[in-house]
C-alpha positions in Angstrom: 24.5 -18.9 17.5 23.7 -20.6 20.8 20.2 -20.8 22.1 20.1 -19.4 25.6 17.5 -19.8 28.3 16.1 -16.4 29.3 15.9 -15.2 32.9 12.3 -16.3 33.0 13.2 -19.8 31.7 11.5 -19.6 28.3 14.4 -21.1 26.4 17.0 -23.7 27.3 20.5 -23.9 25.9 21.0 -26.1 22.9 24.8 -26.5 23.1 26.2 -26.1 26.6 29.6 -24.7 26.9 31.5 -27.2 29.2 33.1 -30.4 28.1 31.2 -32.5 30.5 28.0 -31.2 29.2 29.1 -31.7 25.6 29.9 -35.3 26.5 26.4 -35.7 27.8 25.0 -34.2 24.7 26.9 -36.5 22.5 25.7 -39.5 24.5 22.2 -38.1 24.3 22.4 -37.7 20.6 23.5 -41.3 20.3 20.7 -42.4 22.5 18.2 -40.5 20.4 19.5 -42.0 17.3 19.2 -45.5 18.7 15.7 -44.9 20.0 14.4 -43.2 16.9 10.9 -44.5 16.1 10.5 -46.1 19.5 8.3 -44.0 21.8 8.3 -46.7 24.5 12.0 -46.3 25.1 11.6 -42.5 25.3 8.7 -43.0 27.7 10.9 -45.4 29.9 13.6 -42.8 29.9 11.1 -40.2 31.1 9.9 -42.6 33.8 13.4 -43.1 35.2 12.9 -40.0 37.4 16.5 -38.8 37.0 15.8 -36.2 34.3 13.6 -33.2 34.5 11.3 -34.9 32.0 11.0 -38.0 34.2 10.2 -36.0 37.3 7.6 -34.0 35.5 6.0 -37.2 34.2 5.8 -38.9 37.6 4.5 -35.7 39.2 1.8 -35.3 36.5 0.8 -39.0 36.8 0.4 -38.7 40.5 -1.6 -35.5 40.3 -3.9 -37.0 37.6 -4.4 -40.2 39.6 -5.4 -38.2 42.7 -7.7 -36.1 40.7 -9.4 -39.1 39.1 -9.8 -40.9 42.4 -11.2 -37.8 44.0 -13.6 -37.3 41.1 -14.8 -40.9 41.3 -15.5 -40.7 45.0 -17.2 -37.4 44.6 -19.3 -38.8 41.8 -20.4 -41.9 43.9 -21.3 -39.7 46.8 -23.2 -37.4 44.6 -25.1 -40.3 43.0 -26.0 -41.6 46.5 -27.1 -38.2 47.6 -29.2 -37.7 44.5 -30.8 -41.2 45.0 -31.8 -40.2 48.6 -33.3 -37.0 47.4 -35.2 -38.8 44.6 -36.5 -41.4 47.2 -37.8 -38.7 49.5 -39.4 -36.8 46.6 -41.1 -39.9 45.2 -42.4 -41.0 48.7 -43.9 -37.6 49.4 -45.4 -37.3 45.9 -47.1 -40.8 46.1 -48.3 -40.3 49.7 -49.7 -36.8 49.0 -51.4 -37.9 45.9 -53.1 -40.9 47.6 -54.0 -38.9 50.7 -55.8 -36.3 48.5 -57.4 -38.8 46.1 -61.2 -38.7 45.8 -63.2 -40.9 48.3 -60.3 -41.4 50.8 -62.2 -39.8 53.6 -65.4 -41.8 53.0 -63.3 -45.0 52.8 -61.7 -44.3 56.2 -65.2 -43.7 57.7 -66.7 -46.8 56.1 -67.3 -50.0 58.1 -64.5 -51.9 56.4 -61.7 -49.4 55.3 -59.3 -52.2 54.4 -61.7 -53.7 51.8 -61.9 -50.4 50.1 -58.3 -49.1 50.4 -56.2 -52.2 50.1 -56.8 -52.7 46.4 -56.3 -49.1 45.6 -53.1 -48.9 47.7 -51.6 -51.9 46.0 -52.5 -50.5 42.6 -50.7 -47.2 43.4 -47.7 -49.1 44.8 -47.2 -51.1 41.6 -47.8 -48.1 39.4 -45.3 -45.8 41.1 -42.5 -48.3 42.0 -42.5 -47.6 45.7 -42.2 -50.5 48.2 -45.3 -49.8 50.1 -48.4 -47.6 50.4 -49.9 -47.8 54.0 -53.1 -46.2 55.2 -53.6 -46.0 59.0 -56.1 -44.5 61.3 -55.1 -41.6 63.6 -53.9 -44.1 66.2 -51.4 -45.6 63.7 -53.3 -48.9 63.1 -52.7 -50.1 59.5 -55.6 -50.5 57.1 -53.3 -51.4 54.1 -49.9 -53.1 53.6 -48.2 -55.0 50.9 -48.1 -58.0 53.3 -51.7 -58.6 54.4 -50.5 -60.2 57.7 -49.3 -56.8 58.8 -52.7 -55.2 58.4 -54.2 -54.2 61.8 -50.8 -53.8 63.4 -49.1 -50.7 64.7 -47.4 -48.4 62.1 -43.7 -48.0 62.6 -42.7 -44.4 62.5 -43.2 -40.9 64.0 -46.9 -40.0 63.3 -47.1 -37.1 65.7 -46.2 -34.3 63.2 -48.6 -35.9 60.7 -51.4 -35.8 63.2 -50.7 -32.1 63.6 -51.3 -31.6 59.8 -47.6 -31.8 58.6 -45.9 -34.0 56.1 -43.1 -36.1 57.5 -40.2 -37.8 55.7 -37.8 -40.1 57.7 -35.4 -43.0 57.4 -36.3 -45.9 59.8 -36.0 -49.6 60.3 -39.4 -50.8 59.2 -41.1 -54.1 59.1 -39.7 -54.7 55.6 -36.2 -53.5 56.4 -34.4 -50.1 56.4 -36.4 -47.6 54.3 -37.2 -43.9 53.4 -40.9 -43.1 54.0 -43.2 -40.1 53.9 -46.3 -39.7 56.2 -49.1 -37.4 54.9 -52.2 -36.6 57.0 -55.7 -37.2 55.5 -57.9 -34.3 56.5 -61.7 -34.2 56.6 -63.5 -31.1 55.1 -63.4 -29.5 58.6 -59.6 -29.8 58.8 -59.7 -32.8 61.2 -57.1 -35.5 60.6 -59.1 -38.7 60.0 -56.2 -40.9 58.9 -52.6 -41.1 57.6 -51.0 -42.2 54.4 -47.4 -43.4 54.2 -45.4 -44.3 51.1 -41.8 -45.5 51.2 -38.9 -47.1 49.4 -36.5 -49.5 51.1 -32.8 -48.6 51.4 -32.0 -51.6 49.2 -33.8 -50.1 46.3 -32.4 -46.6 47.0 -28.8 -47.7 46.9 -29.2 -50.0 44.0 -29.1 -47.1 41.6 -25.7 -45.9 42.9 -24.4 -49.5 42.9 -25.4 -50.0 39.3 -23.7 -46.7 38.2 -20.5 -47.4 40.1 -19.0 -49.6 37.4 -19.6 -46.9 34.8 -18.0 -44.3 37.0 -15.0 -46.4 37.6 -14.7 -47.2 33.9 -14.8 -43.4 33.1 -12.2 -42.8 35.7 -9.9 -45.5 34.2 -10.3 -44.0 30.7 -9.6 -40.5 32.0 -6.5 -41.8 33.8 -5.3 -43.6 30.7 -5.7 -40.5 28.5 -4.1 -38.2 31.1 -1.2 -40.6 31.4 -0.8 -40.8 27.6 -0.9 -37.0 27.3 1.6 -36.6 30.0 3.8 -39.1 28.4 3.7 -37.2 25.1 4.5 -33.9 26.9 7.3 -35.6 28.8 8.7 -37.0 25.6 8.8 -33.5 24.0 10.4 -32.1 27.2 12.9 -34.9 27.2 13.9 -34.1 23.7 14.2 -30.3 24.5 16.2 -30.8 27.7 18.3 -33.6 26.2 17.7 -35.8 29.3 19.4 -33.3 31.6 18.7 -33.3 35.3 17.8 -30.2 37.4 21.2 -29.7 38.8 22.9 -30.0 35.4 20.4 -27.5 33.8 20.9 -25.0 36.7 24.7 -25.2 36.3 24.4 -24.9 32.5 22.2 -21.8 32.9 24.6 -20.2 35.3 27.6 -20.8 33.0 25.8 -19.4 29.9 24.4 -16.4 31.9 27.9 -15.5 33.1 29.3 -15.8 29.5 26.4 -13.9 28.0 26.8 -10.9 30.2 30.6 -10.8 30.3 31.3 -10.7 26.5 32.0 -7.3 24.9 29.5 -7.9 22.1 25.8 -7.0 22.3 23.4 -9.9 22.1 19.6 -9.6 21.5 17.0 -12.3 21.3 13.8 -11.2 19.6 10.6 -13.3 19.5 8.6 -14.0 16.4 6.2 -11.3 17.3 8.9 -8.7 17.5 9.2 -8.5 21.3 12.6 -8.4 23.0 13.2 -11.6 25.0 16.8 -11.1 26.2 19.4 -8.4 26.0 22.9 -8.7 27.6 24.7 -5.9 29.4 26.7 -4.8 26.3 23.5 -4.5 24.2 21.9 -2.4 26.9 24.9 -0.1 26.9 25.2 0.2 23.1 21.5 0.8 22.6 20.8 2.7 25.9 17.9 0.4 26.5 15.5 1.1 29.4 15.5 -1.3 32.5 12.1 -2.8 31.5 13.1 -3.4 27.9 12.6 -7.2 28.0 9.1 -8.1 27.0 8.5 -4.9 25.0 8.2 -4.6 21.3 11.4 -3.5 19.6 9.6 -0.6 18.0 8.8 0.8 21.4 12.4 0.9 22.7 13.3 4.3 21.2 15.6 2.7 18.6 16.1 4.3 15.1 13.3 3.3 12.8 15.7 1.4 10.4 17.2 -0.7 13.2 13.8 -1.5 14.8 12.5 -2.6 11.4 15.5 -4.9 10.9 15.2 -6.5 14.3 11.4 -7.0 13.9 11.7 -8.4 10.4 13.6 -11.6 11.4 15.5 -11.6 8.1 19.2 -12.6 8.0 21.7 -9.7 7.9 25.5 -9.7 7.9 27.5 -6.7 9.1 24.8 -4.1 8.4 25.9 -0.7 9.6 23.4 1.4 11.5 23.9 4.8 13.1 22.5 4.7 16.7 23.0 8.2 18.3 26.8 8.7 18.0 27.7 5.1 17.5 28.1 3.2 14.3 27.0 -0.4 15.0 27.6 -3.4 12.8 24.6 -5.7 13.1 24.5 -9.5 12.4 21.0 -11.1 12.5 20.1 -14.7 12.2 16.6 -16.3 12.4 16.1 -19.1 15.0 13.5 -21.2 13.1 15.9 -22.4 10.4 16.1 -26.0 11.8 12.7 -26.2 13.5 13.5 -23.9 16.4 11.1 -21.3 17.8 10.2 -18.3 15.7 12.4 -15.3 16.3 15.9 -14.1 15.7 19.3 -13.5 17.5 21.2 -10.4 16.8 24.8 -9.4 17.7 25.9 -5.8 17.9 29.4 -4.6 17.5 30.7 -1.0 17.9 32.7 -0.6 14.7 35.4 1.8 15.6 37.1 1.1 12.2 34.0 2.4 10.5 33.7 5.7 12.3 35.2 7.4 9.3 32.2 6.4 7.3 29.8 8.1 9.7 30.3 11.6 8.2 29.7 10.3 4.7 26.6 8.4 5.7 25.3 11.5 7.4 26.0 13.6 4.4 24.3 11.1 2.1 21.3 11.1 4.4 21.1 14.9 4.4 21.3 14.9 0.6 18.5 12.4 0.4 16.5 14.6 2.8 17.1 17.6 0.5 15.9 15.7 -2.6 12.8 14.4 -0.7 12.0 17.9 0.5 12.4 19.2 -3.1 9.8 16.7 -4.3 7.2 17.9 -1.8 8.3 21.6 -1.3 8.9 22.8 -4.8 6.0 23.4 -7.1 3.3 24.0 -4.5 1.8 26.7 -6.7 1.5 27.3 -10.5 3.4 30.6 -10.2 6.8 30.8 -11.9 8.3 33.4 -9.5 7.0 31.6 -6.4 8.4 28.2 -7.7 11.8 29.8 -8.2 11.7 31.2 -4.6 10.8 27.8 -3.2 14.0 26.4 -4.8 16.1 29.0 -3.1 14.4 28.6 0.3 14.9 24.9 0.1 18.6 24.9 -0.7 19.6 27.6 1.9 21.4 26.8 4.2 21.4 23.1 3.9 23.2 23.0 0.5 24.4 26.5 -0.2 24.7 29.8 1.6 23.2 31.8 -1.3 21.0 30.8 -4.3 20.1 32.9 -7.2 17.6 32.0 -10.0 17.7 33.8 -13.3 15.0 33.2 -15.9 14.4 34.6 -19.4 11.8 37.3 -19.5 9.7 35.3 -22.0 9.5 32.4 -19.5 8.1 34.7 -16.8 5.4 35.7 -19.3 4.6 32.1 -20.1 6.4 32.0 -23.4 9.2 30.0 -25.0 12.7 30.9 -23.8 14.7 33.0 -26.2 18.4 33.2 -25.9 18.4 36.6 -27.5 16.4 38.1 -24.7 18.1 39.0 -21.4 17.6 37.1 -18.2 16.0 38.5 -15.1 16.9 37.8 -11.5 13.7 36.1 -10.4 14.7 34.9 -6.9 17.5 35.3 -4.4 17.8 33.5 -1.1 20.7 33.5 1.4 21.8 33.6 5.0 22.2 37.4 4.7 20.7 40.2 2.6 24.0 42.2 2.5 25.7 39.9 -0.1 26.7 42.1 -3.2 24.9 39.8 -5.7 22.5 41.2 -8.3 19.1 42.1 -6.7 15.8 40.6 -7.6 14.3 42.1 -10.8 17.7 43.1 -12.3 18.0 42.3 -16.0 21.3 40.4 -16.7 23.2 39.5 -19.8 26.0 37.0 -18.9 29.2 37.1 -20.8 30.4 33.9 -22.4 33.4 33.6 -20.0 31.3 33.6 -16.9 30.2 30.3 -15.4 26.5 31.2 -16.0 27.3 32.1 -19.6 29.1 28.8 -20.2 26.2 26.9 -18.6 23.7 28.7 -20.9 25.8 28.1 -24.0 26.6 24.4 -23.4 23.6 23.4 -21.3 25.8 21.7 -18.7 26.6 22.5 -15.1 29.8 24.3 -14.1 31.8 23.9 -10.9 34.1 26.7 -9.7 35.5 25.3 -6.4 37.8 28.4 -5.9 35.9 31.4 -7.2 38.7 33.9 -6.5 41.1 32.0 -8.8 38.7 31.8 -11.7 39.3 35.0 -13.8 36.7 34.2 -16.4 33.7 35.1 -14.3 35.1 38.5 -13.2 34.6 39.8 -16.8 30.9 39.9 -16.1 31.3 42.9 -13.7 34.8 43.6 -12.4 33.7 45.8 -9.6 30.9 43.6 -8.3 33.0 40.5 -8.7 35.6 41.9 -6.5 33.0 42.8 -3.9 31.6 39.3 -4.0 35.0 37.7 -3.3 35.8 40.3 -0.6 32.5 39.5 1.0 33.7 35.9 1.4 32.0 34.0 -1.4 34.5 31.4 -2.4 32.8 28.6 -4.3 30.1 28.4 -7.1 28.0 25.9 -8.9 25.9 27.0 -11.9 23.2 24.6 -13.2 20.9 25.1 -16.3 17.2 25.0 -15.7 16.4 22.5 -18.4 12.9 21.3 -19.3 13.3 18.8 -22.1 15.2 20.6 -24.9 14.4 24.1 -23.5 16.8 26.0 -21.2 14.6 28.2 -19.1 17.4 29.9 -17.2 20.3 29.3 -14.8 20.5 28.6 -11.1 23.7 29.6 -9.1 24.7 28.1 -5.8 27.1 30.2 -3.8 29.1 29.3 -0.7 30.7 31.7 1.8 29.9 30.6 5.4 30.9 26.9 5.0 34.7 26.8 4.5 34.6 23.6 2.3 34.3 24.3 -1.4 31.8 22.5 -3.5 32.9 19.1 -4.8 31.8 16.8 -7.6 29.3 15.0 -5.4 27.7 18.3 -4.6 27.7 19.2 -8.2 25.6 16.1 -8.9 23.3 16.9 -6.1 22.8 20.5 -7.4 22.0 19.1 -10.9 19.4 16.7 -9.4 17.9 19.5 -7.3 17.6 21.9 -10.2 16.2 19.1 -12.5 13.3 18.6 -10.1 12.7 22.3 -9.8 12.8 22.7 -13.6 9.8 20.5 -14.1 7.8 22.6 -11.7 8.9 25.9 -13.2 8.1 24.6 -16.7 4.6 23.5 -15.5 4.1 27.0 -14.0 5.3 28.5 -17.3 2.8 26.5 -19.3 0.0 27.3 -16.9 0.9 31.0 -17.1 0.7 30.9 -20.8 -2.7 29.1 -20.8 -4.0 31.4 -18.1 -2.9 34.5 -20.1 -4.6 33.2 -23.2 -7.8 32.5 -21.3 -7.7 35.9 -19.6 -7.1 37.6 -23.0 -10.0 35.7 -24.5 -12.3 36.6 -21.6 -11.4 40.2 -21.6 -11.9 40.4 -25.3 -15.4 39.1 -24.8 -16.2 41.7 -22.1 -17.2 45.3 -22.8 -14.1 47.4 -23.7 -15.9 50.6 -22.9 -19.4 51.6 -21.7 -21.8 53.1 -24.3 -22.7 56.8 -24.1 -26.1 57.4 -22.4 -27.6 59.9 -20.0 -29.9 57.6 -18.0 -27.3 56.1 -15.6 -23.9 57.0 -14.2 -22.1 53.6 -14.3 -18.9 52.2 -12.8 -17.7 48.6 -12.9 -15.0 46.2 -11.8 -14.1 42.8 -13.2 -11.5 40.6 -11.4 -10.6 37.1 -12.7 -10.1 34.3 -10.3 -6.5 33.6 -9.1 -6.7 29.9 -10.2 -8.1 30.6 -13.7 -10.6 32.6 -15.6 -14.3 31.9 -15.3 -17.5 32.8 -17.0 -18.7 36.0 -15.3 -19.8 38.9 -17.5 -21.7 42.2 -17.4 -23.1 44.6 -20.0 -24.7 48.1 -20.3 -27.0 48.3 -23.4 -28.9 51.4 -24.5 -32.5 50.8 -25.5 -35.1 52.9 -27.3 -36.7 55.8 -25.5 -33.5 56.6 -23.5 -33.9 53.4 -21.6 -30.8 51.4 -20.5 -30.5 47.6 -19.9 -28.1 46.3 -17.3 -27.1 42.7 -17.3 -24.9 40.5 -15.1 -24.3 36.8 -15.7 -22.2 33.9 -14.5 -21.2 30.6 -16.1 -20.1 28.3 -13.3 -16.7 26.8 -13.8 -13.2 28.0 -15.0 -11.1 27.8 -18.1 -11.5 28.4 -21.8 -14.8 26.6 -22.0 -16.4 28.8 -19.4 -15.0 31.9 -21.1 -16.2 30.8 -24.5 -19.7 30.0 -23.2 -19.8 33.4 -21.5 -19.1 35.0 -24.9 -21.9 33.1 -26.6 -24.4 34.1 -23.9 -23.3 37.8 -24.0 -23.7 37.8 -27.8 -27.1 36.3 -27.4 -28.1 38.9 -24.9 -27.0 41.6 -27.4 -29.2 40.1 -30.1 -32.2 39.6 -27.9 -31.9 43.1 -26.6 -32.3 44.4 -30.2 -35.8 43.0 -30.1 -36.6 45.3 -27.2 -38.1 42.5 -25.1 -39.1 42.7 -21.4 -36.7 41.0 -18.9 -38.8 37.9 -18.4 -39.2 37.2 -22.1 -35.5 37.8 -22.7 -34.5 35.3 -20.0 -36.9 32.8 -21.5 -35.2 33.0 -24.9 -31.8 32.8 -23.2 -32.9 29.7 -21.3 -33.9 28.0 -24.5 -30.6 28.9 -26.1 -28.6 27.3 -23.2 -30.8 24.2 -23.5 -30.0 24.0 -27.2 -26.3 24.4 -26.5 -26.4 21.6 -24.0 -28.1 19.3 -26.5 -25.6 20.2 -29.2 -22.6 19.4 -26.9 -24.1 16.3 -25.3 -22.9 14.1 -28.1 -19.3 15.6 -27.9 -17.3 14.0 -25.1 -14.6 16.6 -25.4 -16.9 19.5 -24.3 -18.9 19.9 -21.1 -22.5 21.2 -21.0 -23.4 24.6 -19.6 -24.2 23.9 -15.9 -25.1 26.6 -13.5 -25.4 29.6 -15.8 -27.2 32.5 -14.1 -28.3 35.9 -15.2 -29.9 39.1 -13.9 -31.5 41.5 -16.5 -32.8 45.0 -15.6 -34.2 47.8 -17.7 -34.2 51.3 -16.4 -36.5 54.0 -17.8 -35.3 57.6 -16.9 -38.6 59.1 -18.0 -40.7 57.1 -15.7 -38.0 56.6 -13.1 -38.7 52.9 -12.9 -36.6 49.7 -13.2 -38.0 46.4 -14.3 -35.9 43.3 -13.6 -35.9 39.5 -13.6 -33.2 37.0 -12.6 -32.4 33.4 -13.4 -30.7 31.8 -10.4 -28.6 34.9 -9.8 -28.0 36.7 -6.5 -30.4 39.5 -5.8 -29.4 43.1 -6.6 -28.6 45.7 -3.9 -30.2 49.1 -3.9 -28.8 52.2 -2.2 -31.4 54.9 -1.7 -30.4 58.6 -1.9 -30.5 58.8 1.9 -27.8 56.0 2.1 -30.0 53.1 3.3 -29.3 49.8 1.7 -31.8 47.1 0.8 -32.0 44.0 -1.3 -35.2 44.2 -3.3 -37.4 41.1 -3.5 -36.8 39.8 -7.1 -38.3 36.4 -7.8 -35.5 33.9 -8.1 -36.1 31.9 -11.3 -34.2 28.7 -12.1 -30.7 28.8 -13.6 -30.5 29.0 -17.3 -30.9 25.8 -19.2 -33.3 23.9 -16.9 -36.4 25.0 -18.8 -40.0 24.4 -17.9 -40.6 27.3 -15.5 -41.4 30.9 -16.5 -39.5 33.9 -15.1 -41.2 36.7 -13.2 -40.4 40.4 -13.2 -40.4 43.1 -10.5 -40.8 46.8 -11.1 -39.0 49.3 -8.7 -39.5 53.0 -8.5 -36.1 54.6 -8.2 -35.6 58.2 -7.0 -33.0 60.2 -8.8 -29.6 59.5 -7.2 -30.4 55.9 -6.3 -27.6 53.4 -6.9 -28.3 49.9 -8.2 -25.6 47.4 -7.4 -25.4 44.2 -9.6 -22.7 41.5 -8.9 -21.8 37.9 -9.3 -21.6 35.3 -6.5 -17.9 35.5 -6.3 -18.3 38.7 -4.3 -20.6 37.2 -1.6 -19.8 33.5 -1.5 -16.8 31.6 -0.4 -16.0 28.2 1.2 -15.8 29.6 4.7 -19.2 31.5 4.9 -22.7 31.1 3.7 -24.2 33.5 1.2 -26.3 35.2 3.9 -23.1 36.1 5.7 -21.7 37.5 2.5 -24.8 39.5 1.8 -24.7 41.0 5.3 -21.1 42.0 4.9 -21.9 43.5 1.5 -24.7 45.5 3.1 -22.3 47.0 5.7 -19.8 47.9 3.0 -22.4 49.6 0.9 -23.6 51.6 3.9 -20.1 53.2 4.2 -19.6 53.7 0.5 -19.3 57.2 -1.1 -21.9 58.7 -3.3 -20.4 58.1 -6.7 -20.4 54.7 -8.4 -16.6 54.7 -8.5 -16.3 55.2 -4.8 -18.9 52.5 -4.3 -16.9 50.0 -6.3 -13.7 50.8 -4.5 -15.3 50.5 -1.1 -16.9 47.2 -1.8 -13.8 45.6 -3.2 -11.6 46.9 -0.3 -14.1 45.3 2.1 -14.9 42.0 0.3 -12.1 41.1 -2.1 -10.1 38.1 -0.7 -6.3 37.9 -1.1 -6.5 35.0 -3.6 -10.1 35.0 -5.1 -11.2 31.5 -6.0 -14.0 32.8 -8.3 -14.4 35.6 -10.8 -16.0 38.8 -9.5 -18.1 41.1 -11.6 -19.4 44.3 -10.0 -21.7 46.9 -11.7 -22.9 50.0 -9.9 -25.3 52.4 -11.7 -26.6 55.7 -10.2 -29.9 56.8 -11.7 -30.8 60.0 -13.5 -34.2 61.2 -14.6 -35.4 63.2 -17.6 -37.5 66.1 -16.3 -40.6 67.7 -17.9 -38.3 70.1 -19.7 -37.0 67.2 -21.7 -40.2 65.3 -22.4 -43.3 66.3 -24.3 -46.5 64.2 -24.4 -49.9 64.5 -26.1 -53.0 62.3 -26.3 -54.2 62.2 -29.9 -57.9 61.7 -30.7 -58.8 59.0 -33.1 -59.4 61.5 -36.0 -57.1 62.1 -39.0 -57.7 65.8 -38.6 -55.8 65.7 -35.3 -52.5 65.1 -37.1 -52.2 68.8 -37.9 -52.6 69.8 -34.3 -49.9 67.4 -33.3 -47.5 68.9 -35.9 -48.2 72.4 -34.5 -47.5 71.4 -30.9 -44.3 69.6 -31.9 -43.1 72.6 -33.9 -43.6 74.9 -30.9 -41.8 72.5 -28.5 -38.8 72.1 -30.9 -38.6 75.8 -31.1 -38.4 76.0 -27.3 -35.7 73.4 -27.3 -33.7 75.3 -30.0 -34.1 72.5 -32.5 -35.6 74.4 -35.4 -33.5 72.5 -37.9 -35.3 69.3 -37.0 -38.9 70.7 -37.4 -39.5 69.6 -41.0 -38.2 66.0 -40.6 -39.9 65.6 -37.2 -43.3 66.8 -38.6 -43.0 64.4 -41.4 -42.0 61.5 -39.2 -44.8 62.2 -36.7 -47.4 62.7 -39.5 -46.7 59.3 -40.9 -46.5 57.5 -37.5 -49.6 59.1 -36.1 -51.6 58.6 -39.3 -50.7 54.9 -39.3 -51.6 54.6 -35.6 -55.0 56.2 -36.1 -55.7 54.1 -39.2 -54.4 50.7 -37.9 -53.5 51.0 -34.3 -56.8 51.1 -32.5 -58.7 53.8 -30.5 -55.9 55.0 -28.1 -53.0 57.0 -29.6 -50.3 58.8 -27.5 -47.3 60.8 -28.7 -44.2 61.4 -26.7 -41.1 63.4 -27.8 -37.9 63.1 -25.7 -34.9 65.3 -26.0 -31.8 63.4 -24.9 -28.6 62.7 -26.8 -30.9 62.3 -29.7 -34.5 63.5 -30.5 -36.8 60.6 -29.9 -40.4 60.5 -31.3 -42.6 57.7 -29.9 -46.2 56.9 -30.9 -48.2 54.6 -28.6 -51.3 52.7 -29.8 -53.3 49.8 -28.5 -52.6 47.4 -31.4 -50.1 44.6 -31.2 -49.6 44.4 -34.9 -46.1 45.6 -36.0 -45.7 47.6 -39.3 -43.3 46.3 -41.9 -41.0 48.3 -44.2 -41.7 47.5 -47.9 -41.0 49.0 -51.3 -44.2 50.5 -52.9 -44.7 50.1 -56.6 -45.1 53.1 -58.9 -48.9 52.6 -59.1 -49.4 52.1 -55.3 -51.3 54.9 -53.5 -49.7 54.1 -50.1 -46.9 52.1 -48.5 -44.3 54.8 -48.7 -44.7 56.4 -45.2 -42.7 53.9 -43.2 -40.0 53.9 -45.9 -39.8 57.7 -45.6 -39.5 57.4 -41.8 -36.6 54.9 -42.1 -34.8 57.3 -44.5 -35.3 60.4 -42.4 -34.5 58.8 -38.9 -31.2 57.5 -37.7 -32.9 54.6 -36.1 -36.4 53.4 -35.8 -38.2 50.4 -34.4 -41.1 48.8 -32.5 -41.4 47.6 -29.0 -44.4 46.0 -27.3 -46.1 47.0 -24.1 -48.8 45.3 -22.0 -51.3 47.7 -23.6 -50.1 47.6 -27.2 -47.0 48.8 -29.0 -44.7 51.8 -29.5 -43.2 52.8 -32.8 -40.2 55.1 -32.3 -37.7 57.0 -34.4 -34.5 58.7 -33.4 -32.8 61.7 -35.0 -29.4 63.0 -34.1 -29.4 66.3 -32.3 -27.2 69.0 -34.0 
């Protein structure tokens, strides 16, 4: 490929086109071969002046010589000027110093000033290097001089300004020759000029410095001229080699010939520099590539070329007949680098409009479209872990770029996350198409394909089936003769069925239908369909596996949650539990009846998702059940739960396969319907909401303890007085927190939803979820709403018992009357016996204060309060023991009995079923 000089002259031709130029090149090559290794010959050729290199050499030498001479002259003048300035400064400095020296005025007024001043002046002259230091009186008569015979004579110079008090410097012809002198007045203390001091240097001494430096200046100029001449010779030698000794006229003629040839050929030519910038483009290249007028000098990537062509031109790599589609032209590109034989970095490309390759354009475009489809399948299918959505994404991708209609049929077990079973029917999971009127089976339809249908053959053999002419294939019509005829009549004429295979499992079948495009499917499109379905099958199988795991986790979690609420009369309760869309979590709730008609409400949350969180939630819920049996106050129960979580973390810390419990929270509340009070405590959990009977909503201040498992800090309780009909709302953070809003915003939105809720707990749950439930919740949501009830005086009887065993009889009498009023005469005997034993024990062992309370609820509850914190124990009495059988009789007669502690002591209670 020829090397061409650009319009700007960056490159010169290597091989001219004319015979006369080739003859000169041959002669030049011979000359270069003969002169190899002889720089002097090349330099003489450059100095000849006939070539461009010679002319450049002569011109550079002349310019350098002029610059060196000018620099030398300027340096000499500068040195002389600096010497004159130095002489003036030294003269003034010496004269001023001497004129202001101590005793100068007294010496001038002395009878013989010369005797005093002459030695001093000579000493200063010798010390400072000046030629003279002269002291005169105001009339200019000398008192001192280097030559004593000049003392007493008239001073040569202009002393008038000095007599006026000014310092004078001047160049004069003195008695010792041409000189530079300074005249400084000597002033008495009153300001009167009593004398003059002059110091000076002769011109001979001033010019001597410059004369001494002149040889050095000339030597430096000579060295600079020699270096410049040598550098110019090297440059000219390189220029001589690059221009091949051509003269200006020859180079101009050569450029004109090459420029004419370059822009007249019907083949595009591009010259690209090493940095990827376009240096030259001929007319044909501009036409083929539609280059802008200012294309030269710009990077090839900024010329609007296709990315593949721009990368090829910028790479500089060799290419032969590479075909690139540029707009509607198919161009054959040849590219060669220019630095193979030591040339400049870059490349030369030729472009040819390949009319004979136009037939390949359609195939190339088709291949590109198919690659685009496969790429889109890699990023567009499997964006979610939902089987149905993944099947829909496959259909949306293939229509209309590959097929006009796509149907996806999966086994029912696959949709549920199970293994595919060939005995179960398939279900139409997704259908996409250019029209909704096509008479194909709708989504949701169960289908059993006959063996002769393309889908049946695909499922039986596990291989794809191509039916290019569907109307001529009788086997598929046996599936449904009426619908098959409608499909063909609608215009569907070609079909591809591909099995959805994941390893050895066939999950279903995908059908590609064509009706709008007249061309039938071919073998290449069959291969494309198989590749497309293979990529989708991986995503569908992943979604199936996730569905199975998710279902297992949800089943586990729901099995750990309450299946039904216990029977009790203290609270009217409604609840909602919604698992997260992405996976199950560790939220739980519970309603637990306690002694004395009290009810415990608990809501907790284990941060995280998956089986581990669900299993941990089950352990904590079981622990709450066990701790509740101890009838502990909320703060003590949370303390025990905190210790349990800490032990769980310690046990699992050594096991790398399990994660510790992090972020477990809990809120525990106990409602007493007799007192109408609620005592609660929380461990890192959101505060409860309270709806008063008048509809006002508030968030009670409950001290927020640390999350469970941290340890080291106690929990605090809060007691609320709740009027009958109040609604207590407990929830987990999934209801009020999300990534878009802070918890304060969520609490305020919850407040507004509760203000508009109905009166019943069910209506409250429904209103809250309608207002706060996101479309795809990212966390579990547990919601518990409890409306309070109270037990009135007609259901509760209480007596204070004196600390006297004789008072037991009075208690039995009062209880008998009250049971008669309640219509519980059948329980009189057992109740009297139970209370007799409990009250007697309380009087004997329980302290001074004894209180009895009988509550009629779902059961008859007898409670004996005393001030002792010692709990009685059930034991078997021996035949000879006088006591120890009372508590045993209570346990036999009551359905349940137990002890709970209060701040003032304890309560022993017993329950009997109400007939």
